[in-house]
C-alpha positions as CSV (number, residue, x, y, z in Angstrom):
1,M,-105.9,30.0,82.7
2,K,-105.0,31.3,79.2
3,R,-106.4,34.6,78.1
4,L,-108.4,34.6,74.9
5,I,-107.3,36.8,72.0
6,K,-109.4,39.9,71.9
7,P,-110.8,40.9,68.5
8,M,-109.5,44.1,66.8
9,E,-111.3,47.4,67.0
10,G,-114.0,47.8,64.3
11,D,-114.4,44.1,63.6
12,P,-115.3,42.2,66.7
13,K,-115.8,38.8,65.1
14,L,-113.1,36.2,64.8
15,T,-115.4,33.4,63.7
16,Y,-118.6,32.9,61.7
17,T,-121.4,30.5,62.4
18,V,-122.4,28.2,59.6
19,T,-125.4,30.5,58.8
20,E,-123.2,33.6,58.6
21,M,-120.6,31.7,56.5
22,Y,-123.0,30.5,53.8
23,K,-124.7,33.8,53.5
24,R,-121.3,35.5,53.2
25,L,-120.2,33.0,50.5
26,G,-123.6,33.1,48.7
27,I,-124.0,29.3,48.9
28,C,-127.0,27.2,50.1
29,R,-127.1,25.7,53.6
30,A,-126.9,22.1,52.4
31,L,-123.7,22.9,50.4
32,A,-122.2,24.6,53.4
33,Y,-122.7,21.6,55.7
34,R,-121.4,19.3,53.0
35,L,-118.2,21.3,52.5
36,I,-117.7,21.3,56.3
37,S,-118.4,17.5,56.6
38,D,-116.0,16.6,53.8
39,G,-113.2,18.8,55.2
40,S,-113.2,21.3,52.4
41,I,-114.0,24.1,54.9
42,P,-112.1,23.8,58.2
43,C,-114.1,24.4,61.3
44,I,-114.0,24.4,65.0
45,R,-116.6,22.3,66.9
46,L,-117.6,23.4,70.3
47,G,-120.2,20.9,71.4
48,K,-123.0,21.2,68.9
49,K,-121.8,24.6,67.7
50,I,-119.8,24.8,64.5
51,L,-117.6,27.9,64.0
52,I,-115.5,28.8,60.9
53,S,-112.5,31.1,61.0
54,K,-113.3,34.6,59.7
55,S,-109.8,34.9,58.3
56,Y,-110.3,31.6,56.3
57,I,-113.5,32.9,54.7
58,D,-112.1,36.3,54.0
59,G,-109.1,34.6,52.3
60,V,-111.5,32.5,50.2
61,L,-113.3,35.6,49.1
62,E,-110.1,37.5,48.4
63,N,-108.7,34.7,46.2
64,Q,-112.0,34.6,44.2
65,T,-111.9,38.3,43.5
66,K,-108.3,38.0,42.2
67,M,-109.3,35.4,39.6
């Protein structure tokens, strides 16, 4: 069995839930799900749970602040 990658000290999360993601981005829930469903935001689906890479969201936010 493969070992899972352990998160770094100080920031234990590697992924966000949809709720955490839309609050972090400052968008509404409906827009978040629309962006996920049309493929604009890549996600990981585990059964009914949808997870979004923290590094992807952090990259989006970093690119916005550079503009």
